[in-house]
C-alpha positions as CSV (number, residue, x, y, z in Angstrom):
1,M,90.7,-18.5,82.5
2,A,88.2,-16.0,81.1
3,H,84.6,-16.2,82.2
4,Y,81.8,-14.6,80.1
5,K,78.2,-13.9,80.8
6,K,75.9,-16.3,78.9
7,T,73.5,-14.9,76.3
8,E,70.2,-16.2,74.9
9,K,69.7,-15.4,71.3
10,S,66.2,-17.0,71.1
11,Q,64.8,-15.2,74.1
12,G,61.6,-13.4,73.3
13,L,60.9,-9.9,74.7
14,F,57.8,-8.0,75.6
15,L,58.5,-4.3,75.2
16,T,56.2,-1.4,76.0
17,V,56.0,0.8,72.9
18,N,54.2,4.2,72.9
19,L,53.5,4.8,69.2
20,Y,53.1,8.6,69.7
21,E,56.6,8.8,71.2
22,Q,58.0,7.4,68.0
23,L,57.2,10.7,66.3
24,I,60.1,12.9,67.5
25,P,59.5,16.7,67.4
26,G,61.5,18.4,64.7
27,T,61.3,15.5,62.3
28,Y,59.4,15.3,59.0
29,E,57.1,12.7,60.3
30,Y,56.2,14.6,63.4
31,T,55.4,17.8,61.4
32,L,53.4,15.7,58.9
33,S,51.3,14.2,61.6
34,R,50.7,17.5,63.4
35,L,49.8,19.2,60.2
36,I,47.3,16.6,58.9
37,N,45.8,15.9,62.3
38,N,45.4,19.5,63.5
39,K,45.6,22.0,60.7
40,L,43.8,20.6,57.7
41,D,40.1,20.3,57.0
42,L,39.8,16.7,55.6
43,S,36.0,16.7,55.4
44,I,36.4,16.9,51.6
45,F,37.1,13.1,51.6
46,D,33.9,12.2,53.5
47,R,31.7,12.5,50.4
48,K,33.5,9.5,48.9
49,Y,32.5,7.3,51.8
50,N,28.9,6.0,52.0
51,N,29.1,3.4,54.8
52,D,27.1,5.0,57.6
53,Y,24.7,2.1,57.9
54,T,26.2,-0.7,55.8
55,G,29.6,-2.1,55.3
56,A,32.7,-2.2,57.5
57,A,34.2,0.9,59.1
58,A,36.9,2.5,56.9
59,I,40.4,3.6,57.7
60,E,40.4,7.4,58.1
61,P,41.7,9.4,55.1
62,R,44.0,11.3,57.4
63,I,45.8,8.1,58.4
64,L,46.1,7.0,54.7
65,L,47.4,10.4,53.7
66,K,50.0,10.4,56.5
67,I,51.5,7.0,55.7
68,I,51.4,7.6,51.9
69,L,53.2,11.0,52.1
70,Y,55.7,9.6,54.6
71,C,56.6,6.6,52.5
72,Y,56.7,8.8,49.3
73,S,59.3,10.9,51.1
74,L,61.5,7.8,51.5
75,G,61.1,6.8,47.8
76,V,58.6,4.0,48.6
77,I,55.8,4.4,46.0
78,S,54.5,0.8,45.7
79,S,51.1,0.2,47.5
80,R,52.3,-3.2,48.5
81,K,55.5,-1.9,50.0
82,I,53.7,0.9,51.8
83,A,51.3,-1.7,53.3
84,K,54.4,-3.7,54.4
85,M,55.9,-0.6,56.0
86,C,52.8,-0.3,58.2
87,Q,53.7,-3.7,59.6
88,S,57.4,-3.5,60.0
89,N,58.5,0.1,60.2
90,M,57.9,1.7,63.6
91,V,57.5,5.3,62.3
92,A,55.0,4.2,59.6
93,K,53.2,2.1,62.2
94,A,53.0,5.2,64.5
95,L,51.6,7.4,61.6
96,A,49.1,4.6,60.8
97,E,48.1,4.6,64.5
98,D,48.6,0.8,64.6
99,T,46.2,0.1,61.6
100,E,47.5,-2.1,58.9
101,P,45.7,-1.1,55.6
102,H,45.6,-3.6,52.8
103,Y,47.6,-2.5,49.7
104,T,44.4,-2.3,47.7
105,T,43.0,0.2,50.2
106,I,46.1,2.3,49.7
107,S,46.0,1.9,45.9
108,N,42.3,2.8,45.7
109,F,42.8,5.9,47.9
110,V,45.6,7.3,45.6
111,S,43.7,6.6,42.4
112,K,40.2,7.7,43.4
113,M,41.1,10.6,45.7
114,S,43.7,12.4,43.5
115,G,41.4,15.5,43.1
116,E,40.8,15.8,46.8
117,I,44.6,15.3,47.6
118,E,45.4,18.1,45.1
119,K,43.0,20.4,47.0
120,I,44.6,19.5,50.3
121,F,48.0,20.6,48.8
122,S,46.5,24.1,48.4
123,E,45.5,24.1,52.1
124,V,49.1,23.1,53.1
125,L,50.3,26.2,51.2
126,L,47.9,28.4,53.0
127,V,49.2,27.1,56.3
128,C,52.8,27.7,55.2
129,S,51.9,31.2,54.1
130,G,50.2,31.9,57.4
131,M,53.4,30.8,59.2
132,G,55.5,33.2,57.1
133,L,57.4,30.4,55.4
134,I,56.7,31.6,51.8
135,G,58.4,34.8,50.7
136,G,56.7,35.0,47.3
137,K,59.6,37.0,45.8
138,M,61.7,34.5,43.9
139,F,60.9,31.0,42.6
140,A,62.9,28.3,40.9
141,I,61.7,25.4,38.7
142,D,63.3,22.1,38.1
143,G,62.2,18.7,36.9
144,C,63.0,15.0,36.7
145,R,62.2,12.5,33.9
146,L,59.4,10.0,34.8
147,P,58.6,7.0,32.6
148,S,54.9,6.3,31.9
149,N,53.1,3.1,31.5
150,A,53.1,3.5,27.8
151,S,55.3,2.1,25.0
152,K,57.2,4.2,22.5
153,E,55.9,1.7,19.9
154,W,52.6,3.5,20.0
155,S,53.9,7.0,19.4
156,G,53.8,9.0,16.3
157,T,52.2,11.9,14.4
158,K,48.9,11.2,12.7
159,E,50.7,10.7,9.4
160,E,53.2,8.2,11.0
161,L,50.4,6.3,12.7
162,K,48.5,6.1,9.4
163,E,51.6,4.6,7.8
164,K,51.9,2.1,10.7
165,Y,48.3,1.2,10.2
166,E,48.9,0.5,6.5
167,R,52.0,-1.7,7.3
168,I,50.0,-3.7,9.8
169,K,47.2,-4.2,7.3
170,N,49.7,-5.3,4.7
171,I,51.1,-7.9,7.1
172,S,47.6,-9.1,7.8
173,M,46.9,-9.5,4.1
174,E,50.2,-11.5,3.6
175,I,49.1,-13.9,6.4
176,I,45.7,-14.4,4.8
177,E,47.2,-14.9,1.4
178,K,49.6,-17.5,2.9
179,H,46.6,-19.3,4.3
180,H,44.8,-19.4,1.0
181,K,47.9,-20.4,-0.9
182,N,48.6,-23.4,1.3
183,D,45.0,-24.2,2.0
184,L,45.6,-24.0,5.8
185,I,42.9,-21.7,6.9
186,G,42.0,-22.6,10.5
187,E,44.8,-25.1,10.8
188,D,47.9,-23.1,11.3
189,E,47.5,-21.9,14.9
190,S,50.6,-19.6,15.1
191,D,49.5,-17.7,11.9
192,R,46.0,-17.4,13.2
193,K,47.1,-15.9,16.5
194,K,49.5,-13.6,14.7
195,L,46.7,-12.4,12.4
196,E,44.5,-11.7,15.5
197,R,47.3,-9.6,17.0
198,M,47.8,-7.6,13.9
199,E,44.0,-7.0,13.5
200,K,43.8,-5.8,17.1
201,K,46.7,-3.4,16.6
202,A,45.2,-2.1,13.4
203,K,41.9,-1.5,15.1
204,R,43.5,0.3,18.0
205,I,45.3,2.7,15.7
206,L,42.3,3.3,13.6
207,D,40.1,4.1,16.6
208,F,42.7,6.5,17.9
209,L,43.0,8.3,14.6
210,E,39.2,8.7,14.4
211,T,38.8,10.1,17.9
212,H,41.9,12.3,18.4
213,N,43.2,15.5,16.9
214,E,46.7,16.2,15.9
215,K,48.9,16.9,19.0
216,R,50.9,20.2,18.9
217,G,53.8,21.5,20.9
218,A,54.4,24.8,22.6
219,R,55.2,26.6,19.3
220,G,52.2,25.1,17.5
221,E,54.3,22.5,15.7
222,V,53.0,19.0,15.2
223,I,54.4,16.5,17.7
224,Q,54.0,12.8,18.3
225,S,50.9,11.4,19.9
226,N,50.8,8.2,21.9
227,I,47.9,5.8,21.6
228,T,48.3,4.4,25.1
229,D,48.9,7.6,27.0
230,N,48.5,10.7,24.8
231,E,49.4,13.1,27.6
232,S,52.9,11.6,27.8
233,G,55.7,12.4,25.4
234,K,59.0,11.2,24.1
235,I,61.6,12.7,26.5
236,K,65.3,12.5,26.4
237,G,66.8,11.5,29.8
238,P,70.2,10.5,31.1
239,H,69.6,6.8,30.0
240,G,68.1,7.5,26.6
241,V,64.7,8.4,25.3
242,I,61.7,7.4,27.3
243,Q,58.0,7.6,26.8
244,G,56.9,9.6,29.9
245,Y,56.7,12.9,31.7
246,D,58.8,15.7,33.0
247,G,57.9,15.9,36.7
248,L,58.2,19.6,37.6
249,A,58.4,21.3,41.0
250,V,58.4,25.1,41.7
251,T,60.0,26.2,45.0
252,D,59.9,29.4,46.9
253,S,63.4,30.8,47.6
254,K,62.8,31.7,51.3
255,N,62.5,28.2,52.8
256,Q,62.5,26.0,49.6
257,I,58.8,25.2,50.1
258,I,57.3,23.5,47.0
259,V,54.5,25.8,45.9
260,A,53.5,23.9,42.7
261,A,54.1,20.5,41.1
262,G,52.9,18.8,38.0
263,A,53.9,16.2,35.3
264,Y,54.0,17.3,31.7
265,G,54.8,15.4,28.5
266,S,57.5,17.8,27.5
267,V,60.9,19.0,28.7
268,A,60.3,22.6,27.8
269,E,60.0,23.6,31.5
270,G,59.8,27.3,30.9
271,Q,56.4,27.1,29.1
272,Y,54.7,25.7,32.2
273,F,56.3,28.1,34.8
274,G,53.5,30.7,34.6
275,Q,50.6,28.4,34.8
276,M,52.1,26.5,37.7
277,L,52.2,29.8,39.7
278,E,48.5,30.6,39.1
279,W,47.7,29.6,42.7
280,K,48.9,33.1,43.7
């Protein structure tokens, strides 16, 4: 008769974990940590912190930068998910040096420090250049379609937006006439709310038309603007037309180092190639 060793599924364990040892030499996360900790001057972030004598101590920018870039490399771009990674993913926990930043801390860092992060990117290129990783002889450009937080409903040339404005005003007038005709002003709640929505839309369009010039493309032709996000554009992607950006990256041929990146509201990639290489 067989005799097997008993196991205990509910047994708890106390394991000794050295966070530094989780970053294995030769991996992306190890290189990222070494680069940010030892090679970059991050004092540019200090001016945004004013808590020498008041307030709680802040999580260091280098730590936030490490965990954000690591999570981005895995396709994790939500601040909430990045915060969760710092609790459950051992590599992210090691990069975070056992801190657990709140998702609002991560979100605020990304939104308020974008200019500083962009300058740090330039420093990274200088480090790569100093190590001989950039050849500087041949470059390639490619892009991917990125949707923006804007609706196609709010796109159009100035002429098209004027027509939309007139249509909305006509609908508003029809609602008002209906009220007068049926003597229901102030009593029909659904019509009143619809009228308010129409008036808000009309005002939004009118404000935009009064404060923005006609948007033009690379060849000087008139192209559609967008009231919500005027930097974005209507872009044809594999799943249809989206309101968004073409995310472009320029790489050096020697080691495929990304030397420039940006997001543009057009798929005419060639027109941006020169300006993206101005860092040289």
